[in-house]
Biopython code that builds the backbone (N, CA, C, O; Angstrom):
import numpy as np
from Bio.PDB.StructureBuilder import StructureBuilder

atoms = [
    (1, "MET", "N", (-26.582, -26.569, 74.831)),
    (1, "MET", "CA", (-27.909, -26.872, 74.333)),
    (1, "MET", "C", (-27.812, -28.092, 73.437)),
    (1, "MET", "O", (-26.783, -28.337, 72.808)),
    (2, "SER", "N", (-28.876, -28.841, 73.387)),
    (2, "SER", "CA", (-28.735, -30.116, 72.717)),
    (2, "SER", "C", (-30.036, -30.603, 72.098)),
    (2, "SER", "O", (-31.099, -30.561, 72.718)),
    (3, "ILE", "N", (-29.924, -31.057, 70.881)),
    (3, "ILE", "CA", (-31.056, -31.677, 70.200)),
    (3, "ILE", "C", (-31.464, -32.949, 70.951)),
    (3, "ILE", "O", (-32.654, -33.212, 71.125)),
    (4, "ASP", "N", (-30.487, -33.731, 71.391)),
    (4, "ASP", "CA", (-30.799, -34.963, 72.127)),
    (4, "ASP", "C", (-31.568, -34.664, 73.406)),
    (4, "ASP", "O", (-32.500, -35.389, 73.754)),
    (5, "SER", "N", (-31.193, -33.624, 74.094)),
    (5, "SER", "CA", (-31.896, -33.230, 75.304)),
    (5, "SER", "C", (-33.329, -32.818, 74.967)),
    (5, "SER", "O", (-34.258, -33.148, 75.705)),
    (6, "ALA", "N", (-33.510, -32.108, 73.874)),
    (6, "ALA", "CA", (-34.855, -31.711, 73.441)),
    (6, "ALA", "C", (-35.686, -32.942, 73.097)),
    (6, "ALA", "O", (-36.876, -32.988, 73.408)),
    (7, "ARG", "N", (-35.080, -33.932, 72.464)),
    (7, "ARG", "CA", (-35.799, -35.179, 72.155)),
    (7, "ARG", "C", (-36.237, -35.887, 73.438)),
    (7, "ARG", "O", (-37.368, -36.363, 73.537)),
    (8, "GLU", "N", (-35.350, -35.953, 74.399)),
    (8, "GLU", "CA", (-35.694, -36.574, 75.685)),
    (8, "GLU", "C", (-36.825, -35.806, 76.361)),
    (8, "GLU", "O", (-37.730, -36.403, 76.944)),
    (9, "PHE", "N", (-36.768, -34.489, 76.281)),
    (9, "PHE", "CA", (-37.822, -33.653, 76.856)),
    (9, "PHE", "C", (-39.164, -33.953, 76.190)),
    (9, "PHE", "O", (-40.166, -34.145, 76.879)),
    (10, "VAL", "N", (-39.192, -33.996, 74.864)),
    (10, "VAL", "CA", (-40.430, -34.273, 74.133)),
    (10, "VAL", "C", (-40.977, -35.638, 74.535)),
    (10, "VAL", "O", (-42.177, -35.779, 74.769)),
    (11, "ASN", "N", (-40.115, -36.637, 74.617)),
    (11, "ASN", "CA", (-40.572, -37.965, 75.031)),
    (11, "ASN", "C", (-41.177, -37.926, 76.424)),
    (11, "ASN", "O", (-42.190, -38.576, 76.681)),
    (12, "ARG", "N", (-40.570, -37.178, 77.315)),
    (12, "ARG", "CA", (-41.070, -37.080, 78.692)),
    (12, "ARG", "C", (-42.419, -36.375, 78.726)),
    (12, "ARG", "O", (-43.329, -36.819, 79.425)),
    (13, "VAL", "N", (-42.558, -35.295, 77.988)),
    (13, "VAL", "CA", (-43.831, -34.564, 77.955)),
    (13, "VAL", "C", (-44.941, -35.461, 77.421)),
    (13, "VAL", "O", (-46.056, -35.447, 77.941)),
    (14, "CYS", "N", (-44.639, -36.240, 76.386)),
    (14, "CYS", "CA", (-45.652, -37.095, 75.769)),
    (14, "CYS", "C", (-46.012, -38.306, 76.621)),
    (14, "CYS", "O", (-47.088, -38.879, 76.452)),
    (15, "SER", "N", (-45.134, -38.699, 77.525)),
    (15, "SER", "CA", (-45.383, -39.925, 78.288)),
    (15, "SER", "C", (-45.687, -39.695, 79.766)),
    (15, "SER", "O", (-46.104, -40.625, 80.457)),
    (16, "ASP", "N", (-45.490, -38.485, 80.260)),
    (16, "ASP", "CA", (-45.643, -38.218, 81.690)),
    (16, "ASP", "C", (-46.582, -37.031, 81.891)),
    (16, "ASP", "O", (-46.159, -35.876, 81.835)),
    (17, "ASN", "N", (-47.861, -37.326, 82.125)),
    (17, "ASN", "CA", (-48.857, -36.260, 82.267)),
    (17, "ASN", "C", (-48.566, -35.328, 83.434)),
    (17, "ASN", "O", (-48.789, -34.122, 83.327)),
    (18, "ASP", "N", (-48.074, -35.859, 84.539)),
    (18, "ASP", "CA", (-47.770, -35.003, 85.685)),
    (18, "ASP", "C", (-46.665, -34.006, 85.345)),
    (18, "ASP", "O", (-46.738, -32.832, 85.707)),
    (19, "PHE", "N", (-45.655, -34.487, 84.653)),
    (19, "PHE", "CA", (-44.572, -33.606, 84.219)),
    (19, "PHE", "C", (-45.121, -32.532, 83.285)),
    (19, "PHE", "O", (-44.813, -31.350, 83.436)),
    (20, "ALA", "N", (-45.935, -32.951, 82.320)),
    (20, "ALA", "CA", (-46.505, -32.015, 81.344)),
    (20, "ALA", "C", (-47.375, -30.964, 82.020)),
    (20, "ALA", "O", (-47.342, -29.795, 81.635)),
    (21, "LYS", "N", (-48.151, -31.362, 83.019)),
    (21, "LYS", "CA", (-49.014, -30.406, 83.722)),
    (21, "LYS", "C", (-48.194, -29.314, 84.394)),
    (21, "LYS", "O", (-48.615, -28.157, 84.433)),
    (22, "ASN", "N", (-47.051, -29.665, 84.912)),
    (22, "ASN", "CA", (-46.220, -28.685, 85.621)),
    (22, "ASN", "C", (-45.536, -27.681, 84.693)),
    (22, "ASN", "O", (-44.977, -26.692, 85.165)),
    (23, "LEU", "N", (-45.571, -27.915, 83.409)),
    (23, "LEU", "CA", (-44.933, -26.995, 82.469)),
    (23, "LEU", "C", (-45.673, -25.677, 82.348)),
    (23, "LEU", "O", (-45.114, -24.691, 81.866)),
    (24, "SER", "N", (-46.916, -25.650, 82.776)),
    (24, "SER", "CA", (-47.669, -24.398, 82.701)),
    (24, "SER", "C", (-47.112, -23.343, 83.656)),
    (24, "SER", "O", (-47.498, -22.176, 83.591)),
    (25, "ASP", "N", (-46.204, -23.755, 84.541)),
    (25, "ASP", "CA", (-45.542, -22.801, 85.439)),
    (25, "ASP", "C", (-44.514, -21.936, 84.709)),
    (25, "ASP", "O", (-44.014, -20.964, 85.276)),
    (26, "TYR", "N", (-44.194, -22.274, 83.465)),
    (26, "TYR", "CA", (-43.134, -21.585, 82.720)),
    (26, "TYR", "C", (-43.724, -20.896, 81.501)),
    (26, "TYR", "O", (-44.579, -21.456, 80.816)),
    (27, "LYS", "N", (-43.262, -19.671, 81.231)),
    (27, "LYS", "CA", (-43.825, -18.900, 80.118)),
    (27, "LYS", "C", (-43.232, -19.283, 78.768)),
    (27, "LYS", "O", (-43.855, -19.048, 77.733)),
    (28, "ASP", "N", (-42.016, -19.879, 78.765)),
    (28, "ASP", "CA", (-41.392, -20.249, 77.498)),
    (28, "ASP", "C", (-40.277, -21.270, 77.735)),
    (28, "ASP", "O", (-39.992, -21.651, 78.871)),
    (29, "VAL", "N", (-39.666, -21.696, 76.652)),
    (29, "VAL", "CA", (-38.617, -22.718, 76.708)),
    (29, "VAL", "C", (-37.454, -22.264, 77.574)),
    (29, "VAL", "O", (-36.964, -23.026, 78.408)),
    (30, "GLU", "N", (-37.013, -21.039, 77.384)),
    (30, "GLU", "CA", (-35.856, -20.560, 78.133)),
    (30, "GLU", "C", (-36.110, -20.530, 79.637)),
    (30, "GLU", "O", (-35.248, -20.900, 80.434)),
    (31, "GLU", "N", (-37.307, -20.084, 80.008)),
    (31, "GLU", "CA", (-37.620, -20.057, 81.436)),
    (31, "GLU", "C", (-37.588, -21.474, 82.006)),
    (31, "GLU", "O", (-37.057, -21.699, 83.094)),
    (32, "PHE", "N", (-38.162, -22.434, 81.261)),
    (32, "PHE", "CA", (-38.118, -23.821, 81.724)),
    (32, "PHE", "C", (-36.675, -24.309, 81.817)),
    (32, "PHE", "O", (-36.276, -24.865, 82.840)),
    (33, "CYS", "N", (-35.888, -24.104, 80.755)),
    (33, "CYS", "CA", (-34.520, -24.639, 80.719)),
    (33, "CYS", "C", (-33.606, -24.014, 81.768)),
    (33, "CYS", "O", (-32.592, -24.607, 82.136)),
    (34, "ASN", "N", (-33.947, -22.844, 82.243)),
    (34, "ASN", "CA", (-33.168, -22.201, 83.299)),
    (34, "ASN", "C", (-33.684, -22.532, 84.695)),
    (34, "ASN", "O", (-33.170, -22.019, 85.690)),
    (35, "SER", "N", (-34.681, -23.373, 84.766)),
    (35, "SER", "CA", (-35.295, -23.693, 86.055)),
    (35, "SER", "C", (-34.596, -24.875, 86.735)),
    (35, "SER", "O", (-33.948, -25.687, 86.075)),
    (36, "PRO", "N", (-34.734, -24.958, 88.046)),
    (36, "PRO", "CA", (-34.202, -26.123, 88.764)),
    (36, "PRO", "C", (-34.831, -27.431, 88.279)),
    (36, "PRO", "O", (-34.166, -28.467, 88.259)),
    (37, "LYS", "N", (-36.104, -27.389, 87.889)),
    (37, "LYS", "CA", (-36.782, -28.594, 87.399)),
    (37, "LYS", "C", (-36.066, -29.156, 86.169)),
    (37, "LYS", "O", (-35.841, -30.363, 86.075)),
    (38, "ALA", "N", (-35.714, -28.292, 85.241)),
    (38, "ALA", "CA", (-35.016, -28.738, 84.034)),
    (38, "ALA", "C", (-33.616, -29.235, 84.367)),
    (38, "ALA", "O", (-33.185, -30.280, 83.879)),
    (39, "LYS", "N", (-32.922, -28.486, 85.191)),
    (39, "LYS", "CA", (-31.554, -28.873, 85.554)),
    (39, "LYS", "C", (-31.532, -30.205, 86.303)),
    (39, "LYS", "O", (-30.670, -31.048, 86.055)),
    (40, "ASP", "N", (-32.488, -30.393, 87.224)),
    (40, "ASP", "CA", (-32.565, -31.653, 87.976)),
    (40, "ASP", "C", (-32.860, -32.837, 87.069)),
    (40, "ASP", "O", (-32.394, -33.950, 87.316)),
    (41, "ALA", "N", (-33.640, -32.592, 86.014)),
    (41, "ALA", "CA", (-33.987, -33.660, 85.071)),
    (41, "ALA", "C", (-32.927, -33.834, 83.986)),
    (41, "ALA", "O", (-33.008, -34.767, 83.187)),
    (42, "GLY", "N", (-31.934, -32.943, 83.953)),
    (42, "GLY", "CA", (-30.862, -33.045, 82.978)),
    (42, "GLY", "C", (-31.185, -32.461, 81.612)),
    (42, "GLY", "O", (-30.508, -32.775, 80.633)),
    (43, "PHE", "N", (-32.209, -31.614, 81.528)),
    (43, "PHE", "CA", (-32.581, -31.012, 80.256)),
    (43, "PHE", "C", (-31.813, -29.725, 80.025)),
    (43, "PHE", "O", (-31.721, -28.871, 80.907)),
    (44, "SER", "N", (-31.261, -29.597, 78.822)),
    (44, "SER", "CA", (-30.558, -28.388, 78.416)),
    (44, "SER", "C", (-30.688, -28.250, 76.909)),
    (44, "SER", "O", (-29.979, -28.914, 76.152)),
    (45, "PHE", "N", (-31.599, -27.384, 76.478)),
    (45, "PHE", "CA", (-31.835, -27.176, 75.045)),
    (45, "PHE", "C", (-32.383, -25.783, 74.830)),
    (45, "PHE", "O", (-32.797, -25.115, 75.777)),
    (46, "SER", "N", (-32.385, -25.353, 73.597)),
    (46, "SER", "CA", (-32.879, -24.021, 73.240)),
    (46, "SER", "C", (-34.216, -24.140, 72.517)),
    (46, "SER", "O", (-34.676, -25.237, 72.200)),
    (47, "THR", "N", (-34.819, -23.002, 72.268)),
    (47, "THR", "CA", (-36.045, -22.971, 71.473)),
    (47, "THR", "C", (-35.779, -23.554, 70.091)),
    (47, "THR", "O", (-36.598, -24.309, 69.567)),
    (48, "ASP", "N", (-34.639, -23.209, 69.498)),
    (48, "ASP", "CA", (-34.291, -23.743, 68.175)),
    (48, "ASP", "C", (-34.168, -25.264, 68.206)),
    (48, "ASP", "O", (-34.638, -25.946, 67.295)),
    (49, "ASP", "N", (-33.534, -25.798, 69.260)),
    (49, "ASP", "CA", (-33.412, -27.256, 69.389)),
    (49, "ASP", "C", (-34.796, -27.902, 69.448)),
    (49, "ASP", "O", (-35.054, -28.898, 68.772)),
    (50, "LEU", "N", (-35.679, -27.327, 70.260)),
    (50, "LEU", "CA", (-37.024, -27.876, 70.394)),
    (50, "LEU", "C", (-37.767, -27.789, 69.070)),
    (50, "LEU", "O", (-38.493, -28.717, 68.714)),
    (51, "ASN", "N", (-37.605, -26.700, 68.337)),
    (51, "ASN", "CA", (-38.271, -26.566, 67.036)),
    (51, "ASN", "C", (-37.781, -27.606, 66.041)),
    (51, "ASN", "O", (-38.573, -28.120, 65.251)),
    (52, "VAL", "N", (-36.497, -27.924, 66.062)),
    (52, "VAL", "CA", (-35.958, -28.976, 65.187)),
    (52, "VAL", "C", (-36.634, -30.309, 65.509)),
    (52, "VAL", "O", (-37.070, -31.029, 64.611)),
    (53, "VAL", "N", (-36.714, -30.623, 66.785)),
    (53, "VAL", "CA", (-37.311, -31.882, 67.203)),
    (53, "VAL", "C", (-38.801, -31.916, 66.856)),
    (53, "VAL", "O", (-39.311, -32.947, 66.419)),
    (54, "LYS", "N", (-39.491, -30.809, 67.045)),
    (54, "LYS", "CA", (-40.918, -30.770, 66.733)),
    (54, "LYS", "C", (-41.187, -31.034, 65.252)),
    (54, "LYS", "O", (-42.217, -31.609, 64.898)),
    (55, "ARG", "N", (-40.262, -30.616, 64.391)),
    (55, "ARG", "CA", (-40.429, -30.880, 62.953)),
    (55, "ARG", "C", (-40.283, -32.371, 62.633)),
    (55, "ARG", "O", (-40.745, -32.823, 61.586)),
    (56, "GLU", "N", (-39.660, -33.123, 63.506)),
    (56, "GLU", "CA", (-39.466, -34.563, 63.304)),
    (56, "GLU", "C", (-40.670, -35.393, 63.756)),
    (56, "GLU", "O", (-40.750, -36.582, 63.448)),
    (57, "LEU", "N", (-41.598, -34.781, 64.477)),
    (57, "LEU", "CA", (-42.693, -35.516, 65.093)),
    (57, "LEU", "C", (-43.802, -35.844, 64.100)),
    (57, "LEU", "O", (-44.024, -35.127, 63.124)),
    (58, "THR", "N", (-44.491, -36.950, 64.378)),
    (58, "THR", "CA", (-45.699, -37.279, 63.629)),
    (58, "THR", "C", (-46.834, -36.402, 64.142)),
    (58, "THR", "O", (-46.697, -35.752, 65.179)),
    (59, "GLU", "N", (-47.943, -36.381, 63.430)),
    (59, "GLU", "CA", (-49.100, -35.599, 63.863)),
    (59, "GLU", "C", (-49.599, -36.083, 65.220)),
    (59, "GLU", "O", (-49.991, -35.273, 66.059)),
    (60, "GLU", "N", (-49.588, -37.386, 65.442)),
    (60, "GLU", "CA", (-50.024, -37.940, 66.725)),
    (60, "GLU", "C", (-49.107, -37.478, 67.864)),
    (60, "GLU", "O", (-49.575, -37.113, 68.942)),
    (61, "GLN", "N", (-47.813, -37.500, 67.610)),
    (61, "GLN", "CA", (-46.873, -37.038, 68.627)),
    (61, "GLN", "C", (-47.069, -35.554, 68.911)),
    (61, "GLN", "O", (-47.014, -35.127, 70.064)),
    (62, "LYS", "N", (-47.296, -34.775, 67.873)),
    (62, "LYS", "CA", (-47.532, -33.338, 68.070)),
    (62, "LYS", "C", (-48.772, -33.100, 68.914)),
    (62, "LYS", "O", (-48.797, -32.188, 69.741)),
    (63, "ALA", "N", (-49.801, -33.915, 68.713)),
    (63, "ALA", "CA", (-51.038, -33.771, 69.480)),
    (63, "ALA", "C", (-50.800, -34.050, 70.968)),
    (63, "ALA", "O", (-51.493, -33.493, 71.819)),
    (64, "ASN", "N", (-49.841, -34.894, 71.281)),
    (64, "ASN", "CA", (-49.531, -35.225, 72.671)),
    (64, "ASN", "C", (-48.516, -34.279, 73.289)),
    (64, "ASN", "O", (-48.256, -34.346, 74.490)),
    (65, "LEU", "N", (-47.949, -33.411, 72.494)),
    (65, "LEU", "CA", (-46.924, -32.479, 72.980)),
    (65, "LEU", "C", (-47.608, -31.204, 73.467)),
    (65, "LEU", "O", (-47.709, -30.215, 72.741)),
    (66, "ARG", "N", (-48.069, -31.255, 74.701)),
    (66, "ARG", "CA", (-48.757, -30.109, 75.262)),
    (66, "ARG", "C", (-48.547, -30.079, 76.768)),
    (66, "ARG", "O", (-48.152, -31.073, 77.377)),
    (67, "CYS", "N", (-48.811, -28.947, 77.340)),
    (67, "CYS", "CA", (-48.613, -28.741, 78.774)),
    (67, "CYS", "C", (-49.770, -29.285, 79.603)),
    (67, "CYS", "O", (-49.708, -29.278, 80.833)),
    (68, "GLN", "N", (-50.817, -29.754, 78.948)),
    (68, "GLN", "CA", (-52.004, -30.254, 79.634)),
    (68, "GLN", "C", (-52.734, -29.127, 80.365)),
    (68, "GLN", "O", (-53.443, -29.378, 81.339)),
    (69, "ASP", "N", (-52.569, -27.923, 79.914)),
    (69, "ASP", "CA", (-53.188, -26.758, 80.531)),
    (69, "ASP", "C", (-53.481, -25.761, 79.410)),
    (69, "ASP", "O", (-52.590, -25.407, 78.638)),
    (70, "GLU", "N", (-54.707, -25.321, 79.327)),
    (70, "GLU", "CA", (-55.093, -24.432, 78.213)),
    (70, "GLU", "C", (-54.336, -23.103, 78.219)),
    (70, "GLU", "O", (-54.255, -22.440, 77.185)),
    (71, "ASN", "N", (-53.785, -22.704, 79.357)),
    (71, "ASN", "CA", (-53.041, -21.447, 79.436)),
    (71, "ASN", "C", (-51.584, -21.587, 79.056)),
    (71, "ASN", "O", (-50.853, -20.597, 79.015)),
    (72, "CYS", "N", (-51.158, -22.795, 78.778)),
    (72, "CYS", "CA", (-49.749, -23.058, 78.445)),
    (72, "CYS", "C", (-49.664, -23.435, 76.973)),
    (72, "CYS", "O", (-50.133, -24.501, 76.573)),
    (73, "ASN", "N", (-49.071, -22.567, 76.172)),
    (73, "ASN", "CA", (-49.039, -22.860, 74.737)),
    (73, "ASN", "C", (-47.636, -22.812, 74.146)),
    (73, "ASN", "O", (-47.493, -22.857, 72.924)),
    (74, "TRP", "N", (-46.610, -22.724, 74.963)),
    (74, "TRP", "CA", (-45.271, -22.593, 74.399)),
    (74, "TRP", "C", (-44.749, -23.856, 73.749)),
    (74, "TRP", "O", (-43.775, -23.800, 72.998)),
    (75, "LEU", "N", (-45.368, -24.989, 74.015)),
    (75, "LEU", "CA", (-44.961, -26.207, 73.320)),
    (75, "LEU", "C", (-45.573, -26.286, 71.937)),
    (75, "LEU", "O", (-45.025, -26.943, 71.052)),
    (76, "GLY", "N", (-46.692, -25.629, 71.743)),
    (76, "GLY", "CA", (-47.309, -25.574, 70.424)),
    (76, "GLY", "C", (-48.052, -26.825, 70.025)),
    (76, "GLY", "O", (-48.398, -26.970, 68.852)),
    (77, "GLY", "N", (-48.311, -27.725, 70.931)),
    (77, "GLY", "CA", (-49.008, -28.962, 70.599)),
    (77, "GLY", "C", (-50.498, -28.832, 70.653)),
    (77, "GLY", "O", (-51.212, -29.800, 70.395)),
]
sb = StructureBuilder()
sb.init_structure("model")
sb.init_model(0)
sb.init_chain("A")
sb.init_seg("    ")
for serial, (resi, resn, name, xyz) in enumerate(atoms, 1):
    if name == "N":
        sb.init_residue(resn, " ", resi, " ")
    sb.init_atom(name, np.array(xyz, "f"), 0.0, 1.0, " ", f" {name:<3s}", serial, name[0])
structure = sb.get_structure()
């Protein structure tokens, strides 16, 4: 698990709407990180790693950190 991987994930979610929309397929961080989608993209991080990175974000970045789906709230953005 890696803080750097979590940072890359956050950057991808904030910059790639299609990627963010597909996150609603996962109920939580662990389910995503154990998925082929995460492995193919090279992401490997834990909920704790993601929480560390989220504390580093500005309010604007937090507002963009979302699954783009009202039913997906595990990112907390």
